[in-house]
VEXMARKOL-529419 format. One record per residue (C-alpha): residue in three letters; x negated, y, z negated. Coordinates in pm, 1 decimal, padded with zeros to 6 digits. Each point is the difference from the previous one (the first is absolute). Layout:
// VEXMARKOL-529419
<pt type="ala" u="X" v="Y" w="Z"/>
...
// end
This chain:
// VEXMARKOL-529419
<pt type="met" u="-10237.7" v="06126.6" w="-17868.4"/>
<pt type="lys" u="00079.5" v="00290.0" w="-00206.6"/>
<pt type="lys" u="-00386.7" v="00015.8" w="-00106.5"/>
<pt type="ile" u="-00095.0" v="-00002.9" w="00365.6"/>
<pt type="lys" u="00279.6" v="00277.3" w="00084.5"/>
<pt type="tyr" u="-00128.9" v="00221.6" w="-00282.5"/>
<pt type="leu" u="-00368.0" v="-00059.7" w="00126.7"/>
<pt type="gly" u="00092.6" v="00100.8" w="00312.8"/>
<pt type="met" u="00161.9" v="00314.0" w="-00081.0"/>
<pt type="leu" u="-00301.3" v="00094.9" w="-00226.5"/>
<pt type="leu" u="-00230.1" v="-00038.6" w="00302.8"/>
<pt type="met" u="00246.3" v="00193.4" w="00209.8"/>
<pt type="met" u="-00007.4" v="00272.6" w="-00243.1"/>
<pt type="phe" u="-00388.0" v="00002.7" w="-00025.5"/>
<pt type="ala" u="-00054.9" v="-00002.1" w="00393.2"/>
<pt type="ala" u="00225.9" v="00311.1" w="00015.3"/>
<pt type="thr" u="-00172.6" v="00171.5" w="-00280.6"/>
<pt type="ala" u="-00349.3" v="-00081.2" w="00154.6"/>
<pt type="ser" u="00134.4" v="00120.0" w="00352.1"/>
<pt type="phe" u="00120.8" v="00353.0" w="-00154.3"/>
<pt type="val" u="-00327.5" v="00028.3" w="-00196.3"/>
<pt type="gly" u="-00212.3" v="-00089.1" w="00323.6"/>
<pt type="cys" u="00179.7" v="00271.9" w="00183.0"/>
<pt type="ser" u="-00052.2" v="00286.3" w="-00238.4"/>
<pt type="glu" u="-00171.0" v="00301.8" w="00166.3"/>
<pt type="asp" u="-00195.8" v="00049.6" w="-00312.1"/>
<pt type="asp" u="-00190.0" v="-00332.1" w="00041.2"/>
<pt type="leu" u="-00074.2" v="00057.3" w="00379.1"/>
<pt type="asp" u="-00398.8" v="00012.1" w="00038.7"/>
<pt type="ser" u="-00083.3" v="00264.5" w="00273.2"/>
<pt type="lys" u="-00328.2" v="-00210.0" w="00064.1"/>
<pt type="ser" u="00020.1" v="-00195.6" w="00335.1"/>
<pt type="ile" u="-00064.0" v="-00373.2" w="-00028.0"/>
<pt type="phe" u="-00243.8" v="00026.3" w="00285.7"/>
<pt type="asp" u="-00349.9" v="00153.7" w="-00018.7"/>
<pt type="thr" u="00056.2" v="00345.0" w="00173.3"/>
<pt type="asn" u="-00344.4" v="00130.4" w="-00120.6"/>
<pt type="pro" u="-00254.9" v="00064.8" w="00287.8"/>
<pt type="ile" u="-00269.5" v="-00239.9" w="00022.4"/>
<pt type="gln" u="-00302.0" v="00080.4" w="-00220.0"/>
<pt type="arg" u="-00290.0" v="00024.2" w="00199.7"/>
<pt type="ser" u="-00361.1" v="-00028.6" w="-00142.1"/>
<pt type="glu" u="-00274.4" v="00226.5" w="00079.2"/>
<pt type="phe" u="-00153.8" v="-00271.8" w="00208.8"/>
<pt type="asp" u="00341.3" v="-00045.3" w="00186.5"/>
<pt type="asn" u="00016.4" v="00349.0" w="00088.7"/>
<pt type="trp" u="-00382.5" v="-00023.0" w="00110.0"/>
<pt type="leu" u="00105.4" v="-00287.2" w="00223.0"/>
<pt type="leu" u="00284.7" v="00201.4" w="00136.7"/>
<pt type="lys" u="-00225.1" v="00270.0" w="00102.8"/>
<pt type="asn" u="-00315.1" v="-00177.1" w="00126.8"/>
<pt type="tyr" u="00158.1" v="-00322.7" w="00142.9"/>
<pt type="val" u="00368.5" v="00058.5" w="00093.6"/>
<pt type="gln" u="00007.9" v="00351.8" w="00105.5"/>
<pt type="glu" u="-00366.7" v="-00016.9" w="00169.1"/>
<pt type="phe" u="00030.7" v="-00332.4" w="00160.4"/>
<pt type="asn" u="00354.9" v="-00137.6" w="-00042.1"/>
<pt type="ile" u="-00146.9" v="-00291.1" w="-00195.2"/>
<pt type="asn" u="00194.6" v="-00137.2" w="-00287.2"/>
<pt type="phe" u="-00271.8" v="-00099.3" w="-00246.5"/>
<pt type="leu" u="00139.1" v="-00246.9" w="-00255.9"/>
<pt type="tyr" u="-00179.3" v="-00104.8" w="-00310.4"/>
<pt type="his" u="00272.3" v="-00137.6" w="-00252.4"/>
<pt type="tyr" u="00091.6" v="-00354.9" w="00078.0"/>
<pt type="asn" u="00295.6" v="-00020.5" w="00244.2"/>
<pt type="asp" u="00152.1" v="-00320.3" w="00055.9"/>
<pt type="lys" u="00121.4" v="00098.6" w="00343.8"/>
<pt type="glu" u="-00334.2" v="00068.9" w="00134.7"/>
<pt type="ala" u="-00196.8" v="-00282.1" w="-00163.9"/>
<pt type="asp" u="-00029.2" v="-00347.5" w="00137.7"/>
<pt type="gln" u="00230.1" v="-00208.8" w="-00239.3"/>
<pt type="asn" u="-00211.6" v="-00311.3" w="00100.0"/>
<pt type="tyr" u="-00302.2" v="00137.0" w="-00232.3"/>
<pt type="asn" u="-00000.8" v="00118.8" w="-00366.1"/>
<pt type="val" u="-00184.8" v="00327.2" w="-00045.0"/>
<pt type="thr" u="-00029.1" v="00256.5" w="-00228.1"/>
<pt type="pro" u="00073.7" v="00368.4" w="00013.2"/>
<pt type="ala" u="-00268.2" v="00261.6" w="00057.0"/>
<pt type="gln" u="-00129.6" v="00181.8" w="-00305.8"/>
<pt type="thr" u="00074.7" v="00381.9" w="00027.5"/>
<pt type="asp" u="-00356.3" v="00126.0" w="-00039.7"/>
<pt type="lys" u="-00121.9" v="-00243.7" w="00262.2"/>
<pt type="ala" u="00265.2" v="00072.8" w="00251.5"/>
<pt type="ile" u="-00088.5" v="00353.0" w="-00032.2"/>
<pt type="ala" u="-00365.2" v="-00060.2" w="00059.6"/>
<pt type="ile" u="00078.9" v="-00197.3" w="00311.4"/>
<pt type="ala" u="00233.7" v="00271.4" w="00132.3"/>
<pt type="lys" u="-00275.9" v="00255.1" w="-00022.3"/>
<pt type="leu" u="-00258.4" v="-00220.7" w="00146.8"/>
<pt type="met" u="00247.0" v="-00106.7" w="00283.9"/>
<pt type="gln" u="00043.1" v="00360.4" w="00054.3"/>
<pt type="his" u="-00347.6" v="00099.3" w="00008.2"/>
<pt type="met" u="-00181.3" v="-00320.4" w="00175.2"/>
<pt type="trp" u="00281.5" v="-00140.3" w="00239.1"/>
<pt type="leu" u="00262.1" v="00276.7" w="00071.5"/>
<pt type="gly" u="-00240.5" v="00282.9" w="00024.9"/>
<pt type="ala" u="-00256.8" v="-00190.5" w="00212.3"/>
<pt type="tyr" u="00273.7" v="-00054.3" w="00275.1"/>
<pt type="val" u="00133.7" v="00358.1" w="-00035.7"/>
<pt type="glu" u="-00360.5" v="00122.2" w="00049.4"/>
<pt type="val" u="-00055.6" v="-00218.9" w="00304.0"/>
<pt type="ala" u="00344.2" v="-00053.1" w="00156.1"/>
<pt type="gly" u="00198.1" v="00303.8" w="-00141.2"/>
<pt type="ala" u="00297.1" v="00008.2" w="-00249.5"/>
<pt type="asp" u="00276.4" v="-00042.9" w="00281.2"/>
<pt type="phe" u="-00194.3" v="-00346.3" w="00085.9"/>
<pt type="leu" u="00038.2" v="-00100.5" w="-00360.5"/>
<pt type="lys" u="00358.2" v="00121.1" w="-00034.1"/>
<pt type="thr" u="00121.9" v="-00224.7" w="00303.8"/>
<pt type="tyr" u="-00191.1" v="-00313.8" w="-00058.2"/>
<pt type="thr" u="-00086.4" v="-00032.7" w="-00394.6"/>
<pt type="pro" u="00236.5" v="-00268.5" w="-00154.7"/>
<pt type="arg" u="00311.9" v="00140.0" w="-00161.6"/>
<pt type="val" u="-00020.0" v="-00195.7" w="-00326.0"/>
<pt type="ile" u="-00330.6" v="-00062.3" w="-00208.3"/>
<pt type="gln" u="00077.4" v="-00235.1" w="-00291.4"/>
<pt type="leu" u="-00253.3" v="-00084.8" w="-00272.6"/>
<pt type="ser" u="-00040.6" v="-00313.0" w="-00207.7"/>
<pt type="gly" u="-00181.8" v="-00027.6" w="-00320.1"/>
<pt type="ser" u="-00111.2" v="-00350.9" w="00040.5"/>
<pt type="tyr" u="-00119.6" v="-00175.3" w="00314.1"/>
<pt type="lys" u="00219.1" v="-00249.8" w="00218.1"/>
<pt type="tyr" u="-00138.5" v="-00343.4" w="00099.5"/>
<pt type="asp" u="00092.0" v="-00174.0" w="00322.2"/>
<pt type="thr" u="00068.3" v="-00369.7" w="00020.7"/>
<pt type="asn" u="-00382.0" v="-00075.0" w="00055.9"/>
<pt type="gly" u="-00077.9" v="00170.8" w="-00353.8"/>
<pt type="gln" u="-00159.9" v="00334.7" w="00185.8"/>
<pt type="ile" u="00039.4" v="00335.1" w="-00144.0"/>
<pt type="val" u="00225.5" v="00195.0" w="00236.6"/>
<pt type="leu" u="-00122.2" v="00371.7" w="-00021.1"/>
<pt type="gly" u="00260.8" v="00156.8" w="00213.0"/>
<pt type="thr" u="00279.5" v="-00065.1" w="00231.8"/>
<pt type="ala" u="00156.9" v="00199.0" w="00299.4"/>
<pt type="glu" u="00362.9" v="-00058.0" w="00122.7"/>
<pt type="gln" u="00066.3" v="00108.5" w="00329.6"/>
<pt type="gly" u="-00155.3" v="00345.8" w="-00029.9"/>
<pt type="met" u="00230.5" v="00110.1" w="-00270.4"/>
<pt type="lys" u="-00114.5" v="-00112.1" w="-00343.6"/>
<pt type="val" u="-00330.4" v="-00069.1" w="-00138.6"/>
<pt type="met" u="-00052.9" v="-00192.1" w="-00316.5"/>
<pt type="phe" u="-00320.9" v="00032.1" w="-00232.3"/>
<pt type="tyr" u="-00061.9" v="-00257.5" w="-00245.6"/>
<pt type="gly" u="-00249.2" v="00014.9" w="-00328.6"/>
<pt type="val" u="00032.7" v="00358.3" w="-00091.5"/>
<pt type="asn" u="-00053.8" v="-00069.1" w="-00348.7"/>
<pt type="glu" u="-00329.9" v="-00114.7" w="00058.4"/>
<pt type="leu" u="-00133.8" v="00345.7" w="00065.0"/>
<pt type="asp" u="-00257.3" v="00134.1" w="-00232.9"/>
<pt type="ile" u="00109.3" v="00361.1" w="00022.5"/>
<pt type="asp" u="-00304.8" v="00148.4" w="-00178.8"/>
<pt type="asn" u="-00247.5" v="-00226.6" w="00201.8"/>
<pt type="val" u="00094.6" v="00031.1" w="00371.7"/>
<pt type="arg" u="-00237.8" v="-00161.9" w="00250.3"/>
<pt type="val" u="00010.9" v="-00010.3" w="00366.7"/>
<pt type="asn" u="-00250.6" v="-00259.3" w="00169.2"/>
<pt type="ser" u="-00092.8" v="00071.8" w="00355.6"/>
<pt type="thr" u="-00318.0" v="-00154.6" w="00037.0"/>
<pt type="asp" u="00049.3" v="-00361.6" w="-00089.5"/>
<pt type="pro" u="00267.7" v="-00212.1" w="00148.2"/>
<pt type="tyr" u="-00110.6" v="-00305.1" w="-00176.3"/>
<pt type="glu" u="00028.9" v="00144.5" w="-00350.4"/>
<pt type="ser" u="00174.0" v="-00251.9" w="-00245.8"/>
<pt type="lys" u="00357.5" v="00106.5" w="-00007.6"/>
<pt type="gly" u="00009.3" v="-00052.3" w="-00374.4"/>
<pt type="thr" u="-00263.3" v="00266.0" w="-00047.9"/>
<pt type="lys" u="00106.7" v="00267.3" w="-00261.3"/>
<pt type="pro" u="00118.4" v="00280.7" w="00002.0"/>
<pt type="leu" u="00210.2" v="-00104.7" w="00310.9"/>
<pt type="asp" u="-00120.7" v="00128.7" w="00340.5"/>
<pt type="leu" u="00268.2" v="00208.2" w="00145.8"/>
<pt type="asn" u="-00085.9" v="-00066.1" w="00340.0"/>
<pt type="tyr" u="00064.8" v="-00370.1" w="-00018.8"/>
<pt type="trp" u="00286.3" v="-00009.1" w="-00251.8"/>
<pt type="phe" u="00211.2" v="00294.3" w="00145.3"/>
<pt type="phe" u="-00142.2" v="00208.0" w="00279.8"/>
<pt type="his" u="-00128.1" v="-00248.3" w="00243.0"/>
<pt type="thr" u="00361.1" v="-00149.2" w="-00067.0"/>
<pt type="met" u="00161.2" v="00328.4" w="00098.9"/>
<pt type="his" u="-00173.8" v="00033.9" w="00329.9"/>
<pt type="his" u="00048.8" v="-00355.0" w="00082.2"/>
<pt type="glu" u="00372.3" v="00032.5" w="-00039.8"/>
<pt type="phe" u="00029.5" v="00342.0" w="00160.4"/>
<pt type="cys" u="-00187.3" v="-00155.7" w="00298.5"/>
<pt type="his" u="00279.6" v="-00254.7" w="00012.4"/>
<pt type="ile" u="00259.9" v="00274.8" w="00012.4"/>
<pt type="leu" u="-00160.4" v="00174.3" w="00288.0"/>
<pt type="thr" u="-00051.0" v="-00325.2" w="00181.2"/>
<pt type="gln" u="00333.1" v="-00076.2" w="-00032.2"/>
<pt type="thr" u="00095.2" v="00321.5" w="00164.9"/>
<pt type="lys" u="-00221.5" v="-00008.0" w="00283.3"/>
<pt type="asn" u="-00170.5" v="-00339.8" w="00112.6"/>
<pt type="tyr" u="-00362.1" v="-00044.9" w="00035.9"/>
<pt type="ser" u="-00153.2" v="-00166.7" w="00278.7"/>
<pt type="thr" u="00065.7" v="-00390.3" w="00030.8"/>
<pt type="asp" u="-00361.3" v="-00050.1" w="00095.1"/>
<pt type="phe" u="-00075.1" v="00014.6" w="-00357.2"/>
<pt type="gln" u="00211.1" v="-00319.8" w="-00079.7"/>
<pt type="thr" u="-00229.9" v="-00175.9" w="00255.8"/>
<pt type="ile" u="-00333.2" v="00080.5" w="-00140.8"/>
<pt type="ser" u="00035.4" v="-00245.6" w="-00298.3"/>
<pt type="ala" u="00286.7" v="-00231.9" w="00147.4"/>
<pt type="gly" u="-00025.1" v="-00363.8" w="-00157.0"/>
<pt type="gly" u="-00235.5" v="00139.1" w="-00259.3"/>
<pt type="tyr" u="00253.6" v="00121.0" w="-00258.0"/>
<pt type="his" u="00057.4" v="-00188.8" w="-00315.3"/>
<pt type="ser" u="00380.0" v="00032.5" w="-00006.6"/>
<pt type="thr" u="00029.5" v="-00256.0" w="-00289.2"/>
<pt type="asp" u="-00336.6" v="-00022.6" w="-00167.6"/>
<pt type="trp" u="-00114.7" v="00366.1" w="00007.2"/>
<pt type="val" u="00033.2" v="00025.1" w="-00404.3"/>
<pt type="asn" u="-00322.1" v="-00251.3" w="00002.5"/>
<pt type="val" u="-00214.3" v="00235.0" w="00235.1"/>
<pt type="lys" u="-00241.5" v="00202.5" w="-00184.8"/>
<pt type="asp" u="-00063.6" v="00367.4" w="00109.2"/>
<pt type="lys" u="-00356.3" v="-00077.3" w="00103.1"/>
<pt type="asp" u="00081.7" v="-00304.2" w="00176.7"/>
<pt type="ala" u="00280.0" v="00183.5" w="00182.7"/>
<pt type="ala" u="-00260.0" v="00238.6" w="00144.1"/>
<pt type="thr" u="-00201.9" v="-00253.2" w="00204.3"/>
<pt type="glu" u="00324.5" v="-00095.5" w="00142.0"/>
<pt type="gly" u="00078.0" v="00350.0" w="00125.1"/>
<pt type="phe" u="00243.5" v="00119.5" w="-00291.5"/>
<pt type="val" u="-00065.3" v="00260.7" w="-00248.3"/>
<pt type="ser" u="00155.7" v="-00192.8" w="-00277.2"/>
<pt type="gly" u="00153.8" v="-00326.3" w="-00063.7"/>
<pt type="tyr" u="00328.4" v="00146.7" w="-00010.1"/>
<pt type="ala" u="-00070.5" v="00142.3" w="00354.8"/>
<pt type="ser" u="-00042.0" v="-00346.9" w="00105.9"/>
<pt type="gln" u="00389.0" v="-00095.3" w="-00033.4"/>
<pt type="glu" u="00146.4" v="00146.5" w="00312.7"/>
<pt type="tyr" u="-00084.4" v="00295.7" w="00242.1"/>
<pt type="asn" u="00221.0" v="00257.2" w="-00150.4"/>
<pt type="glu" u="-00166.3" v="-00025.9" w="-00326.6"/>
<pt type="asp" u="-00316.3" v="-00034.4" w="00166.9"/>
<pt type="phe" u="00071.2" v="00326.6" w="00179.3"/>
<pt type="ala" u="00109.7" v="00192.1" w="-00321.4"/>
<pt type="glu" u="-00303.7" v="-00140.0" w="-00197.5"/>
<pt type="ile" u="-00257.1" v="00144.1" w="00245.3"/>
<pt type="tyr" u="00154.0" v="00340.2" w="-00018.5"/>
<pt type="ala" u="00016.1" v="-00003.0" w="-00380.9"/>
<pt type="tyr" u="-00328.8" v="-00124.2" w="-00057.2"/>
<pt type="tyr" u="-00145.1" v="00237.9" w="00241.5"/>
<pt type="val" u="00132.0" v="00327.6" w="-00101.8"/>
<pt type="thr" u="-00037.6" v="-00079.0" w="-00376.3"/>
<pt type="leu" u="-00386.2" v="-00108.6" w="00024.4"/>
<pt type="ser" u="-00273.3" v="00184.4" w="00051.0"/>
<pt type="glu" u="-00243.5" v="-00070.2" w="00298.0"/>
<pt type="glu" u="-00221.0" v="-00192.4" w="-00269.4"/>
<pt type="gly" u="00305.3" v="-00190.9" w="-00120.0"/>
<pt type="trp" u="00113.3" v="-00077.9" w="00364.0"/>
<pt type="asn" u="-00340.3" v="-00096.4" w="00104.2"/>
<pt type="lys" u="00005.8" v="-00289.1" w="-00266.7"/>
<pt type="ile" u="00291.7" v="-00152.4" w="00150.2"/>
<pt type="ile" u="-00171.4" v="00023.3" w="00351.1"/>
<pt type="glu" u="-00337.7" v="-00165.5" w="-00133.6"/>
<pt type="gln" u="00180.8" v="-00255.5" w="-00186.0"/>
<pt type="ala" u="00166.7" v="-00091.9" w="00339.8"/>
<pt type="gly" u="-00290.8" v="-00085.2" w="00190.6"/>
<pt type="glu" u="-00048.4" v="00073.6" w="00378.1"/>
<pt type="asn" u="00322.3" v="-00188.7" w="00091.2"/>
<pt type="gly" u="00223.3" v="00094.7" w="-00258.6"/>
<pt type="ala" u="-00124.7" v="00350.9" w="00024.0"/>
<pt type="lys" u="00083.7" v="00012.0" w="00361.4"/>
<pt type="ile" u="00351.4" v="-00130.9" w="-00030.5"/>
<pt type="ile" u="00058.7" v="00268.7" w="-00305.2"/>
<pt type="asn" u="-00126.3" v="00283.1" w="00214.2"/>
<pt type="lys" u="00199.5" v="-00098.0" w="00295.7"/>
<pt type="lys" u="00309.1" v="00005.9" w="-00218.1"/>
<pt type="leu" u="-00088.7" v="00328.8" w="-00158.5"/>
<pt type="asp" u="-00032.9" v="00156.2" w="00329.8"/>
<pt type="ile" u="00381.7" v="-00105.2" w="00077.8"/>
<pt type="val" u="00083.5" v="00144.8" w="-00334.6"/>
<pt type="arg" u="-00189.7" v="00339.3" w="00063.4"/>
<pt type="ser" u="00164.8" v="00029.4" w="00344.8"/>
<pt type="tyr" u="00351.3" v="-00062.1" w="-00147.1"/>
<pt type="phe" u="-00020.1" v="00248.2" w="-00267.2"/>
<pt type="leu" u="-00136.2" v="00265.9" w="00229.8"/>
<pt type="asn" u="00234.5" v="-00064.0" w="00281.9"/>
<pt type="ser" u="00299.5" v="-00060.4" w="-00173.6"/>
<pt type="trp" u="-00015.2" v="00235.9" w="-00277.2"/>
<pt type="asn" u="-00290.8" v="00244.1" w="00059.4"/>
<pt type="ile" u="-00200.7" v="-00142.2" w="-00290.9"/>
<pt type="asp" u="-00371.1" v="-00034.6" w="00032.9"/>
<pt type="leu" u="-00129.9" v="-00266.4" w="-00217.2"/>
<pt type="asp" u="-00317.8" v="00173.9" w="-00100.2"/>
<pt type="thr" u="00182.5" v="00297.3" w="-00092.9"/>
<pt type="met" u="00258.7" v="-00167.0" w="-00227.9"/>
<pt type="arg" u="-00307.7" v="-00196.8" w="-00153.0"/>
<pt type="ser" u="-00186.7" v="00316.6" w="-00072.0"/>
<pt type="val" u="00310.2" v="00160.3" w="-00170.5"/>
<pt type="val" u="00067.1" v="-00296.9" w="-00209.7"/>
<pt type="leu" u="-00335.7" v="-00063.6" w="-00106.1"/>
<pt type="arg" u="-00012.7" v="00397.4" w="-00114.7"/>
<pt type="arg" u="00338.3" v="-00035.0" w="-00173.2"/>
<pt type="ser" u="-00119.2" v="-00310.7" w="-00175.1"/>
<pt type="asn" u="-00284.8" v="00149.2" w="-00138.7"/>
<pt type="glu" u="00210.9" v="00292.6" w="-00139.5"/>
<pt type="val" u="00209.1" v="-00227.4" w="-00211.6"/>
<pt type="thr" u="-00234.8" v="00004.6" w="-00300.3"/>
<pt type="ser" u="00087.3" v="00398.8" w="-00017.0"/>
<pt type="leu" u="00372.2" v="-00048.9" w="-00015.2"/>
<pt type="asp" u="00221.8" v="00007.5" w="-00320.9"/>
<pt type="leu" u="00192.4" v="-00290.5" w="00016.7"/>
<pt type="arg" u="00198.3" v="00074.4" w="-00303.8"/>
<pt type="lys" u="00110.1" v="00346.5" w="00087.6"/>
<pt type="leu" u="00274.0" v="00070.7" w="00231.0"/>
<pt type="asp" u="-00064.4" v="00335.8" w="00198.6"/>
// end
């Protein structure tokens, strides 16, 4: 018992000493335990603040953000140099085209508020590569950014049936077709298009087996791509995206591949798409196509590594 009491007294004396030392003003650290330093922004972050946030009210995200990412898929972050290149290409070929044709106010009003880049691709349950997604007009996700060859950019506007694995990657197929496609979804979610469109291929959509429909075969059925044969909303967006990113030569290859019946169906759908954009948004499809193609031809002169 004495030993226990003695040990208890020693512990009490030690605690009192420790408390006295711990409260000494000489030992107080003036540095807060919280990080009070301002966020360190990179040159690229400042460029995005000026050219995306302030200009169009778009939050351009290129770091991995688990709140923005789909937790059901494993994806890798975008490499910074690839993100810079995509941001500059998007500024010139996509944002710039809509500003030129429809005006800055149109773009500020209807553009998605968040653009999130992913370095790798996402694959759906059918094993198909997902190039991009749009969520209720607020956010657009773009995948596979790290596959971009910055020093060998290429835009194919003449051959819709080129092998998708051709290197360097076709910017139209892997990125800009997707951008126009997803933006079309945002616009049609804001203002509906004629329900007459839904009746043209009613009963002909491949809702469950569209992944097995090759683009060339789809044309004969009245679809510009296999993906368009999935359902009418995708059909509408695909016609728009293909038409404005393909030259007359490229579009005519689809029409020729479609044959008389398929071409008749595609052109009937195109008429509705054309009418919708003109009457709902005052956008002439041929004007948009001309601007998109001109800007596409200019990308080889852009310095995609320099922020200006």
